[in-house]
Structures are given as structure tokens and as C-alpha cells.
C-alpha positions, -999 to +999 in steps of 0.1 A: +093-027+108+089+004+117+062+024+138+045+059+133+044+091+156+011+111+151-017+107+135-025+076+115-049+083+093-027+102+065-005+066+063-038+047+063-055+062+034-020+061+016-018+025+020-051+019+014-045+038-022-015+023-032-035-010-031-066+002-047-037+013-080-018-015-073-050-041-080-068-016-103-034-020-126-029-054-123-067-055-135-069-035-158-069-047-196-033-033-206-018-050-181+002-071-210+026-047-214+058-058-185+061-027-172+025-022-163+024-052-139+059-043-127+044-009-113+014-026-102+026-049-080+051-031-065+023-005-056+003-028-038+039-038-022+036-004-005+002+002+001+006-031+026+044-023+037+027+011+051-008-006+061+012-033+078+033-001+097+005+014+106-013-020+123+023-024+145+027+009+153-022+008+161-013-025+181+022-004+199-001+022+213-024+002+232 
């Protein structure tokens, strides 16, 4: 995992946005298209990865 320097608010917002986009994409009625579902999963996983980095960085500072 990686540690972030500086303010943790922007990566937190990016991670939450990516998770939200992934969830909305997977819950949308157009997910029957396989590529839409793949992009939704990738967006969600990217968001989880960024949020894990935020948590690791936050815990390292405490």
C-alpha cells in the first residue's frame, strides 16, 4: 500500500466519488452491457484502493 503526504481530503473525495460511480454503474439498468459492468467494477475497486491508502496514511500519522 502507499502512504499519502499532505492533505487527505482530496483523495478521500476522489475515493468516495469512484466508489459511488461504481455502485451507480452496477445498479443502473444499462449494466446488461458487459463493458459497462466492467468499468463499474474497476471504478469501485479504484475507489476502495484509494480509500485504503487514505486509512493507512491516516493511521500512520496517529
